[in-house]
C-alpha atoms as a printed R data frame, in Angstrom:
    type eleno elety resid chain resno       x       y       z
1   ATOM     1    CA   MET     A     1  -8.321 -22.000  -1.068
2   ATOM     2    CA   LYS     A     2  -6.592 -18.614  -1.121
3   ATOM     3    CA   ALA     A     3  -5.420 -17.088   2.142
4   ATOM     4    CA   ALA     A     4  -7.513 -14.097   3.156
5   ATOM     5    CA   VAL     A     5  -7.747 -11.504   5.903
6   ATOM     6    CA   ASP     A     6 -11.242 -10.885   7.266
7   ATOM     7    CA   VAL     A     7 -11.793  -7.813   9.403
8   ATOM     8    CA   LEU     A     8 -15.032  -7.936  11.382
9   ATOM     9    CA   VAL     A     9 -16.284  -4.392  11.949
10  ATOM    10    CA   GLY     A    10 -19.904  -4.762  13.069
11  ATOM    11    CA   ASP     A    11 -21.395  -2.218  10.662
12  ATOM    12    CA   VAL     A    12 -19.303  -1.011   7.708
13  ATOM    13    CA   SER     A    13 -21.480   2.072   7.275
14  ATOM    14    CA   ARG     A    14 -20.596   3.219  10.822
15  ATOM    15    CA   LEU     A    15 -16.904   2.266  10.788
16  ATOM    16    CA   PRO     A    16 -14.743   5.212  11.956
17  ATOM    17    CA   VAL     A    17 -11.952   5.849   9.438
18  ATOM    18    CA   ALA     A    18  -8.838   7.983   9.979
19  ATOM    19    CA   VAL     A    19  -6.053   8.817   7.519
20  ATOM    20    CA   SER     A    20  -2.373   8.572   8.423
21  ATOM    21    CA   VAL     A    21   0.415  10.222   6.456
22  ATOM    22    CA   SER     A    22   3.320   8.086   7.567
23  ATOM    23    CA   PRO     A    23   6.860   8.698   6.256
24  ATOM    24    CA   LEU     A    24   7.869   5.652   8.276
25  ATOM    25    CA   SER     A    25   5.351   3.453   6.436
26  ATOM    26    CA   THR     A    26   6.709   4.651   3.102
27  ATOM    27    CA   THR     A    27  10.294   3.974   4.152
28  ATOM    28    CA   MET     A    28   9.441   0.487   5.398
29  ATOM    29    CA   THR     A    29   7.494  -0.269   2.202
30  ATOM    30    CA   SER     A    30  10.530   0.729   0.169
31  ATOM    31    CA   VAL     A    31  12.692  -1.760   2.082
32  ATOM    32    CA   VAL     A    32  10.121  -4.549   1.600
33  ATOM    33    CA   GLU     A    33   9.805  -3.890  -2.141
34  ATOM    34    CA   ALA     A    34  13.516  -3.492  -2.790
35  ATOM    35    CA   PHE     A    35  14.898  -6.237  -0.537
36  ATOM    36    CA   GLY     A    36  12.043  -8.195   1.086
37  ATOM    37    CA   VAL     A    37   9.052 -10.316   0.117
38  ATOM    38    CA   LEU     A    38   7.907  -7.854  -2.588
39  ATOM    39    CA   ARG     A    39  11.320  -7.619  -4.247
40  ATOM    40    CA   GLY     A    40  11.211  -7.263  -8.023
41  ATOM    41    CA   ARG     A    41   7.836  -5.518  -8.240
42  ATOM    42    CA   LEU     A    42   9.182  -2.002  -8.636
43  ATOM    43    CA   PRO     A    43  10.035  -0.540 -12.057
44  ATOM    44    CA   SER     A    44  13.530  -1.716 -12.976
45  ATOM    45    CA   ALA     A    45  15.071   1.778 -12.972
46  ATOM    46    CA   VAL     A    46  13.689   2.473  -9.487
47  ATOM    47    CA   GLN     A    47  14.897  -0.905  -8.219
48  ATOM    48    CA   ALA     A    48  18.378  -0.211  -9.599
49  ATOM    49    CA   ALA     A    49  18.460   3.277  -8.092
50  ATOM    50    CA   ILE     A    50  17.501   2.001  -4.634
51  ATOM    51    CA   HIS     A    51  20.114  -0.755  -4.675
52  ATOM    52    CA   SER     A    52  22.804   1.652  -5.885
53  ATOM    53    CA   LEU     A    53  22.045   4.265  -3.227
54  ATOM    54    CA   ALA     A    54  21.767   1.631  -0.464
55  ATOM    55    CA   ARG     A    55  25.077  -0.051  -1.336
56  ATOM    56    CA   PRO     A    56  27.093   1.804   1.339
57  ATOM    57    CA   LEU     A    57  24.593   0.783   4.029
58  ATOM    58    CA   ASP     A    58  24.637  -2.365   6.139
59  ATOM    59    CA   LEU     A    59  20.944  -3.301   6.083
60  ATOM    60    CA   SER     A    60  21.224  -6.407   8.255
61  ATOM    61    CA   ALA     A    61  19.520  -4.569  11.137
62  ATOM    62    CA   LEU     A    62  16.409  -4.255   8.938
63  ATOM    63    CA   ALA     A    63  15.955  -8.028   8.674
64  ATOM    64    CA   PRO     A    64  12.490  -7.826  10.324
65  ATOM    65    CA   ILE     A    65  11.182  -5.976   7.253
66  ATOM    66    CA   GLY     A    66  13.789  -6.884   4.636
67  ATOM    67    CA   ASN     A    67  13.569 -10.679   4.908
68  ATOM    68    CA   ARG     A    68  11.845 -12.636   2.134
69  ATOM    69    CA   HIS     A    69   9.895 -15.116   4.204
70  ATOM    70    CA   ASP     A    70   7.844 -13.784   7.110
71  ATOM    71    CA   PRO     A    71   6.760 -10.116   6.757
72  ATOM    72    CA   ARG     A    72   5.119  -9.921  10.206
73  ATOM    73    CA   ILE     A    73   6.512  -7.376  12.611
74  ATOM    74    CA   PRO     A    74   5.226  -6.294  16.040
75  ATOM    75    CA   ASP     A    75   3.104  -3.149  16.124
76  ATOM    76    CA   ALA     A    76   5.759  -1.577  18.352
77  ATOM    77    CA   LEU     A    77   8.056  -1.331  15.296
78  ATOM    78    CA   HIS     A    78   5.390   0.287  13.156
79  ATOM    79    CA   PRO     A    79   3.322   2.731  15.227
80  ATOM    80    CA   GLY     A    80   1.372   4.183  12.259
81  ATOM    81    CA   ARG     A    81  -0.477   6.842  14.244
82  ATOM    82    CA   PRO     A    82  -3.356   8.661  12.510
83  ATOM    83    CA   GLY     A    83  -2.639  12.181  11.338
84  ATOM    84    CA   THR     A    84   0.632  13.696  10.192
85  ATOM    85    CA   MET     A    85   3.914  13.000  11.954
86  ATOM    86    CA   THR     A    86   7.451  13.640  10.790
87  ATOM    87    CA   PHE     A    87   9.784  10.737  10.167
88  ATOM    88    CA   ALA     A    88  11.873  11.746  13.202
89  ATOM    89    CA   GLU     A    89   8.784  11.764  15.438
90  ATOM    90    CA   GLU     A    90   7.793   8.290  14.267
91  ATOM    91    CA   LEU     A    91  11.283   6.967  14.912
92  ATOM    92    CA   GLU     A    92  11.156   8.471  18.381
93  ATOM    93    CA   LEU     A    93   7.956   6.515  19.073
94  ATOM    94    CA   ILE     A    94   9.695   3.301  18.073
95  ATOM    95    CA   GLY     A    95  12.650   4.112  20.315
96  ATOM    96    CA   GLU     A    96  10.318   4.620  23.268
97  ATOM    97    CA   ALA     A    97   9.072   1.044  22.806
98  ATOM    98    CA   GLY     A    98  12.500  -0.310  23.726
99  ATOM    99    CA   GLY     A    99  11.471  -1.577  27.152
100 ATOM   100    CA   ASP     A   100   8.527  -3.513  25.743
101 ATOM   101    CA   ILE     A   101   9.989  -4.842  22.513
102 ATOM   102    CA   ARG     A   102  10.881  -8.307  23.840
103 ATOM   103    CA   THR     A   103   7.317  -8.798  25.104
104 ATOM   104    CA   ALA     A   104   5.905  -7.470  21.841
105 ATOM   105    CA   ILE     A   105   7.912 -10.024  19.833
106 ATOM   106    CA   ALA     A   106   6.811 -12.879  22.069
107 ATOM   107    CA   ASP     A   107   3.169 -11.768  21.733
108 ATOM   108    CA   GLU     A   108   3.369 -11.468  17.936
109 ATOM   109    CA   PHE     A   109   4.852 -14.929  17.375
110 ATOM   110    CA   THR     A   110   2.945 -17.499  19.411
111 ATOM   111    CA   GLY     A   111   5.030 -20.384  18.039
112 ATOM   112    CA   ASP     A   112   8.694 -20.386  17.063
113 ATOM   113    CA   VAL     A   113  10.204 -16.916  16.770
114 ATOM   114    CA   PRO     A   114  11.651 -16.382  13.252
115 ATOM   115    CA   GLU     A   115  15.419 -16.462  12.909
116 ATOM   116    CA   HIS     A   116  15.644 -12.750  12.088
117 ATOM   117    CA   PHE     A   117  14.037 -11.875  15.441
118 ATOM   118    CA   ARG     A   118  15.945 -14.193  17.770
119 ATOM   119    CA   SER     A   119  18.757 -11.720  18.414
120 ATOM   120    CA   TRP     A   120  16.088  -9.237  19.474
121 ATOM   121    CA   LEU     A   121  15.119 -11.538  22.344
122 ATOM   122    CA   ASP     A   122  18.722 -11.757  23.555
123 ATOM   123    CA   ALA     A   123  19.602  -8.048  23.284
124 ATOM   124    CA   PRO     A   124  16.416  -6.088  22.469
125 ATOM   125    CA   ALA     A   125  17.823  -2.629  23.254
126 ATOM   126    CA   ARG     A   126  20.863  -3.135  21.027
127 ATOM   127    CA   ALA     A   127  18.774  -4.613  18.185
128 ATOM   128    CA   LEU     A   128  16.246  -1.793  18.414
129 ATOM   129    CA   GLY     A   129  18.959   0.872  18.397
130 ATOM   130    CA   ALA     A   130  20.551  -0.584  15.258
131 ATOM   131    CA   TYR     A   131  17.124  -0.903  13.614
132 ATOM   132    CA   VAL     A   132  16.200   2.745  14.268
133 ATOM   133    CA   ASP     A   133  19.624   4.036  13.185
134 ATOM   134    CA   THR     A   134  19.586   2.033   9.947
135 ATOM   135    CA   LEU     A   135  16.045   3.120   9.117
136 ATOM   136    CA   ARG     A   136  17.119   6.744   9.598
137 ATOM   137    CA   ARG     A   137  20.119   6.356   7.296
138 ATOM   138    CA   TYR     A   138  18.062   4.481   4.667
139 ATOM   139    CA   HIS     A   139  15.451   7.252   4.726
140 ATOM   140    CA   ASP     A   140  18.041  10.037   4.400
141 ATOM   141    CA   LEU     A   141  20.271   8.391   1.770
142 ATOM   142    CA   VAL     A   142  17.716   6.478  -0.305
143 ATOM   143    CA   VAL     A   143  14.059   7.362   0.168
144 ATOM   144    CA   ARG     A   144  14.429  11.140   0.008
145 ATOM   145    CA   ARG     A   145  16.377  10.882  -3.259
146 ATOM   146    CA   VAL     A   146  14.288   8.244  -5.026
147 ATOM   147    CA   TYR     A   147  10.904   9.756  -4.129
148 ATOM   148    CA   PRO     A   148  11.155  13.552  -4.551
149 ATOM   149    CA   ASP     A   149   8.455  15.642  -2.871
150 ATOM   150    CA   LEU     A   150   7.272  12.406  -1.316
151 ATOM   151    CA   PHE     A   151   5.550  13.772   1.751
152 ATOM   152    CA   GLY     A   152   3.853  16.562  -0.140
153 ATOM   153    CA   ARG     A   153   2.273  13.907  -2.334
154 ATOM   154    CA   LEU     A   154   1.336  11.818   0.701
155 ATOM   155    CA   ARG     A   155  -0.383  14.815   2.264
156 ATOM   156    CA   ARG     A   156  -2.314  15.527  -0.950
157 ATOM   157    CA   GLU     A   157  -3.495  11.915  -1.063
158 ATOM   158    CA   ALA     A   158  -4.642  12.165   2.555
159 ATOM   159    CA   GLU     A   159  -6.597  15.304   1.701
160 ATOM   160    CA   LEU     A   160  -8.346  13.451  -1.132
161 ATOM   161    CA   LEU     A   161  -9.297  10.609   1.219
162 ATOM   162    CA   GLU     A   162 -10.504  12.908   3.954
163 ATOM   163    CA   GLY     A   163 -12.579  14.857   1.422
164 ATOM   164    CA   ALA     A   164 -14.125  11.623   0.149
165 ATOM   165    CA   LEU     A   165 -15.042  10.614   3.702
166 ATOM   166    CA   VAL     A   166 -16.847  13.911   4.178
167 ATOM   167    CA   ASP     A   167 -18.635  13.849   0.815
168 ATOM   168    CA   GLY     A   168 -19.801  10.225   0.709
169 ATOM   169    CA   PRO     A   169 -20.371   7.037   2.708
170 ATOM   170    CA   THR     A   170 -17.434   5.095   4.111
171 ATOM   171    CA   ARG     A   171 -18.349   2.020   2.085
172 ATOM   172    CA   ARG     A   172 -17.988   3.906  -1.203
173 ATOM   173    CA   LEU     A   173 -14.485   5.041  -0.319
174 ATOM   174    CA   LEU     A   174 -13.353   1.588   0.847
175 ATOM   175    CA   GLU     A   175 -14.603  -0.081  -2.326
176 ATOM   176    CA   ARG     A   176 -12.334   2.178  -4.352
177 ATOM   177    CA   LEU     A   177  -9.120   1.592  -2.428
178 ATOM   178    CA   HIS     A   178  -7.832  -1.695  -3.767
179 ATOM   179    CA   PRO     A   179  -8.934  -4.308  -6.351
180 ATOM   180    CA   SER     A   180  -8.632  -7.199  -3.908
181 ATOM   181    CA   LEU     A   181 -10.599  -5.572  -1.076
182 ATOM   182    CA   SER     A   182 -14.232  -6.709  -0.914
183 ATOM   183    CA   ILE     A   183 -16.788  -5.093   1.375
184 ATOM   184    CA   GLY     A   184 -19.640  -6.844   3.181
185 ATOM   185    CA   PRO     A   185 -22.220  -5.427   5.582
186 ATOM   186    CA   ASP     A   186 -20.118  -6.322   8.616
187 ATOM   187    CA   ARG     A   187 -16.619  -7.084   7.324
188 ATOM   188    CA   LEU     A   188 -13.730  -6.188   5.038
189 ATOM   189    CA   ARG     A   189 -12.053  -9.042   3.176
190 ATOM   190    CA   HIS     A   190  -8.627  -8.786   1.554
191 ATOM   191    CA   GLU     A   191  -7.402 -11.639  -0.645
192 ATOM   192    CA   PRO     A   192  -3.753 -11.089  -1.597
193 ATOM   193    CA   ARG     A   193  -2.776 -12.260  -5.059
194 ATOM   194    CA   SER     A   194   0.571 -13.523  -3.804
195 ATOM   195    CA   PRO     A   195   0.435 -17.216  -2.790
196 ATOM   196    CA   GLY     A   196   1.242 -18.436   0.675
197 ATOM   197    CA   GLY     A   197   0.369 -17.278   4.135
198 ATOM   198    CA   ALA     A   198  -2.478 -18.249   6.400
199 ATOM   199    CA   SER     A   199  -5.994 -16.855   6.584
200 ATOM   200    CA   ARG     A   200  -6.541 -14.482   9.492
201 ATOM   201    CA   GLN     A   201  -9.495 -12.866  11.201
202 ATOM   202    CA   LEU     A   202  -9.295  -9.492  12.914
203 ATOM   203    CA   ARG     A   203 -11.845  -7.502  14.887
204 ATOM   204    CA   ALA     A   204 -11.789  -3.733  14.677
205 ATOM   205    CA   ARG     A   205 -13.664  -0.744  15.977
206 ATOM   206    CA   SER     A   206 -11.828   1.621  13.632
207 ATOM   207    CA   LEU     A   207  -9.708   1.653  10.480
208 ATOM   208    CA   THR     A   208  -6.629   3.742   9.725
209 ATOM   209    CA   LEU     A   209  -5.785   4.234   6.040
210 ATOM   210    CA   VAL     A   210  -2.063   4.515   5.317
211 ATOM   211    CA   PRO     A   211  -1.273   5.641   1.740
212 ATOM   212    CA   VAL     A   212   2.201   4.479   0.684
213 ATOM   213    CA   VAL     A   213   4.309   4.973  -2.421
214 ATOM   214    CA   SER     A   214   4.540   1.806  -4.470
215 ATOM   215    CA   ALA     A   215   4.569   0.636  -8.047
216 ATOM   216    CA   PRO     A   216   1.121   0.405  -9.662
217 ATOM   217    CA   LEU     A   217  -0.658  -2.916  -9.105
218 ATOM   218    CA   THR     A   218   1.961  -4.411  -6.821
219 ATOM   219    CA   TYR     A   219  -0.795  -5.638  -4.493
220 ATOM   220    CA   SER     A   220   1.189  -4.556  -1.483
221 ATOM   221    CA   ALA     A   221  -1.956  -3.623   0.397
222 ATOM   222    CA   ASN     A   222  -2.082  -5.153   3.832
223 ATOM   223    CA   LEU     A   223  -4.311  -5.250   6.852
224 ATOM   224    CA   THR     A   224  -2.470  -5.384  10.153
225 ATOM   225    CA   GLY     A   225  -3.523  -5.677  13.765
226 ATOM   226    CA   ALA     A   226  -3.459  -8.100  16.665
227 ATOM   227    CA   LEU     A   227  -5.486 -11.243  15.947
228 ATOM   228    CA   THR     A   228  -7.769 -10.664  18.909
229 ATOM   229    CA   THR     A   229  -7.806  -6.868  18.931
230 ATOM   230    CA   THR     A   230 -11.004  -4.934  19.465
231 ATOM   231    CA   GLY     A   231  -9.234  -1.682  18.639
232 ATOM   232    CA   GLY     A   232  -7.958  -0.278  15.348
233 ATOM   233    CA   VAL     A   233  -6.666  -1.970  12.195
234 ATOM   234    CA   ARG     A   234  -4.330  -0.392   9.624
235 ATOM   235    CA   PHE     A   235  -4.840  -0.744   5.880
236 ATOM   236    CA   SER     A   236  -1.810   0.226   3.790
237 ATOM   237    CA   TYR     A   237  -2.369   0.608   0.073
238 ATOM   238    CA   ALA     A   238  -0.713   2.151  -2.986
239 ATOM   239    CA   PRO     A   239  -2.760   4.948  -4.583
240 ATOM   240    CA   PRO     A   240  -2.187   5.302  -8.336
241 ATOM   241    CA   ASN     A   241  -1.356   9.012  -8.043
242 ATOM   242    CA   LEU     A   242   1.528   8.140  -5.695
243 ATOM   243    CA   ALA     A   243   2.987   5.537  -8.058
244 ATOM   244    CA   LEU     A   244   5.129   8.212  -9.696
245 ATOM   245    CA   PHE     A   245   8.907   8.116  -9.559
246 ATOM   246    CA   ASP     A   246  11.583  10.606 -10.512
247 ATOM   247    CA   ASN     A   247  13.251   8.089 -12.843
248 ATOM   248    CA   GLU     A   248  10.140   6.100 -13.814
249 ATOM   249    CA   ALA     A   249  11.075   3.186 -16.091
250 ATOM   250    CA   ARG     A   250   7.691   2.848 -17.770
251 ATOM   251    CA   PRO     A   251   7.281   5.104 -20.842
252 ATOM   252    CA   ARG     A   252   4.363   7.492 -21.000
253 ATOM   253    CA   GLY     A   253   1.748   8.204 -23.673
254 ATOM   254    CA   ARG     A   254   2.535   6.974 -27.174
255 ATOM   255    CA   ASP     A   255   5.911   5.605 -26.055
256 ATOM   256    CA   ASP     A   256   4.188   3.181 -23.660
257 ATOM   257    CA   PRO     A   257   4.510  -0.305 -25.247
258 ATOM   258    CA   LEU     A   258   0.964  -1.169 -24.161
259 ATOM   259    CA   ALA     A   259  -0.258   1.795 -26.231
260 ATOM   260    CA   ALA     A   260   0.872  -0.054 -29.368
261 ATOM   261    CA   LEU     A   261  -1.860  -2.590 -28.630
262 ATOM   262    CA   LEU     A   262  -4.627  -0.468 -27.121
263 ATOM   263    CA   GLY     A   263  -3.839   3.075 -28.179
264 ATOM   264    CA   PRO     A   264  -2.524   5.887 -25.945
265 ATOM   265    CA   ARG     A   265  -5.803   7.010 -24.375
266 ATOM   266    CA   PRO     A   266  -7.224   3.578 -23.485
267 ATOM   267    CA   THR     A   267  -3.820   2.699 -22.010
268 ATOM   268    CA   VAL     A   268  -3.753   5.818 -19.804
269 ATOM   269    CA   ILE     A   269  -7.312   5.074 -18.646
270 ATOM   270    CA   LEU     A   270  -6.503   1.438 -17.903
271 ATOM   271    CA   ARG     A   271  -3.450   2.361 -15.845
272 ATOM   272    CA   ARG     A   272  -5.420   4.989 -13.921
273 ATOM   273    CA   LEU     A   273  -8.003   2.361 -12.922
274 ATOM   274    CA   ALA     A   274  -5.620   0.827 -10.414
275 ATOM   275    CA   ARG     A   275  -8.218   2.470  -8.189
276 ATOM   276    CA   ALA     A   276 -11.881   2.645  -9.170
277 ATOM   277    CA   ALA     A   277 -13.115   5.900 -10.690
278 ATOM   278    CA   THR     A   278 -16.112   7.423 -12.433
279 ATOM   279    CA   THR     A   279 -16.180   8.731 -15.992
280 ATOM   280    CA   SER     A   280 -16.129  12.334 -14.794
281 ATOM   281    CA   GLU     A   281 -13.223  11.699 -12.405
282 ATOM   282    CA   LEU     A   282 -11.203  10.123 -15.200
283 ATOM   283    CA   ALA     A   283 -12.030  13.011 -17.526
284 ATOM   284    CA   ASP     A   284 -10.962  15.614 -14.949
285 ATOM   285    CA   GLU     A   285  -7.741  13.851 -13.973
286 ATOM   286    CA   LEU     A   286  -6.652  12.983 -17.522
287 ATOM   287    CA   GLY     A   287  -7.774  16.198 -19.206
288 ATOM   288    CA   LEU     A   288 -10.092  14.393 -21.623
289 ATOM   289    CA   ALA     A   289 -13.675  15.061 -22.639
290 ATOM   290    CA   PRO     A   290 -16.193  12.849 -20.775
291 ATOM   291    CA   SER     A   291 -17.504  11.575 -24.123
292 ATOM   292    CA   THR     A   292 -13.971  10.485 -25.072
293 ATOM   293    CA   VAL     A   293 -13.489   8.669 -21.771
294 ATOM   294    CA   SER     A   294 -16.919   7.034 -22.109
295 ATOM   295    CA   HIS     A   295 -16.060   5.796 -25.612
296 ATOM   296    CA   HIS     A   296 -12.785   4.204 -24.496
297 ATOM   297    CA   LEU     A   297 -14.419   2.679 -21.419
298 ATOM   298    CA   THR     A   298 -16.979   1.005 -23.679
299 ATOM   299    CA   VAL     A   299 -14.145  -0.589 -25.638
300 ATOM   300    CA   LEU     A   300 -12.325  -1.661 -22.461
301 ATOM   301    CA   LEU     A   301 -15.572  -3.127 -21.099
302 ATOM   302    CA   ALA     A   302 -16.040  -5.133 -24.297
303 ATOM   303    CA   GLY     A   303 -12.514  -6.508 -23.865
304 ATOM   304    CA   ASP     A   304 -13.260  -7.545 -20.257
305 ATOM   305    CA   THR     A   305 -10.369  -5.451 -18.976
306 ATOM   306    CA   VAL     A   306 -12.616  -3.245 -16.813
307 ATOM   307    CA   SER     A   307 -15.978  -3.736 -15.124
308 ATOM   308    CA   ALA     A   308 -18.711  -1.295 -14.128
309 ATOM   309    CA   HIS     A   309 -20.308  -1.164 -10.671
310 ATOM   310    CA   ARG     A   310 -23.321   1.016  -9.935
311 ATOM   311    CA   GLN     A   311 -23.797   2.631  -6.522
312 ATOM   312    CA   GLY     A   312 -27.040   4.608  -6.527
313 ATOM   313    CA   ASN     A   313 -26.821   6.981  -9.476
314 ATOM   314    CA   THR     A   314 -23.032   6.671  -9.773
315 ATOM   315    CA   VAL     A   315 -21.102   4.129 -11.870
316 ATOM   316    CA   TYR     A   316 -17.561   3.202 -10.860
317 ATOM   317    CA   TYR     A   317 -15.140   1.410 -13.173
318 ATOM   318    CA   ARG     A   318 -12.595  -1.085 -11.871
319 ATOM   319    CA   LEU     A   319  -9.968  -3.374 -13.367
320 ATOM   320    CA   THR     A   320 -10.949  -6.993 -13.945
321 ATOM   321    CA   ASP     A   321  -8.547  -9.896 -13.446
322 ATOM   322    CA   ARG     A   322  -7.828  -9.735 -17.180
323 ATOM   323    CA   GLY     A   323  -7.091  -6.012 -16.976
324 ATOM   324    CA   ARG     A   324  -4.714  -6.521 -14.043
325 ATOM   325    CA   ALA     A   325  -2.986  -9.378 -15.854
326 ATOM   326    CA   LEU     A   326  -2.522  -7.159 -18.903
327 ATOM   327    CA   LEU     A   327  -0.872  -4.426 -16.836
328 ATOM   328    CA   GLU     A   328   1.335  -6.998 -15.148
329 ATOM   329    CA   LEU     A   329   2.595  -7.992 -18.611
330 ATOM   330    CA   TYR     A   330   3.351  -4.335 -19.351
331 ATOM   331    CA   PRO     A   331   4.374  -2.881 -15.954
């Protein structure tokens, strides 16, 4: 049975949702994808650029997020506050947790503390100082160069989410966030595609959405929070409109190798459906006539690469397992 995270929320329709634009979350995600458990899922040119820019840095202090085995970190190292904060302000919050970091580590790991955290128990202030300093240098030397106009794009994504929360029910927005997130009347369930890990159950009175830059379909979405919390839970996910890089390795349009099989327009539509969308949304975003989008969706439906889900009078299209597998073959 696959590991899953269940978040019990009482009533999904009444779940308070906030949006966080977190430069810190983006920086940490970059470390995880370039050096940690998600290594190898970025486009090859982006991966190479990150490794080249990070070569002068000693990243050993980032072992809590850069290791390839246990991705858990205490909340104190990832504050993720709702709203907009600068990277420097987020780092300052982490620094203020210095006095509590040893307790936070002990609370997070009820059994044996992982090897990469043991030095933190012996000298927490020194470990925290090195962690914060290295994160700052990684952000300045790597993240800002690989992801141009990053925080402007994060803010635009947050505006889209906040607008969707105003215009429609919370459930509709949540169902569109990530292919592996399923919504029940009283819970959210996330089933990661990556093997391993244990099933968890969280309780939450609120949800904070954290959009992060990532490669399309990397399945880096995660739900984090204390196992017995009755407070908030964070959901980090990779919106398709943020999966854009300055030196993107994947060709566009007719030069996309997948377009040789499907054609340019069906390929663009399929890639856009990393997050569910309606025919009119696809038409607006891609600059195509609704009738053209509808025609290509019919073909993609027949090939079992997308599926249609009706909510009231609105039909949303999502990738199927076959569609995701196809994009994984042509990242």
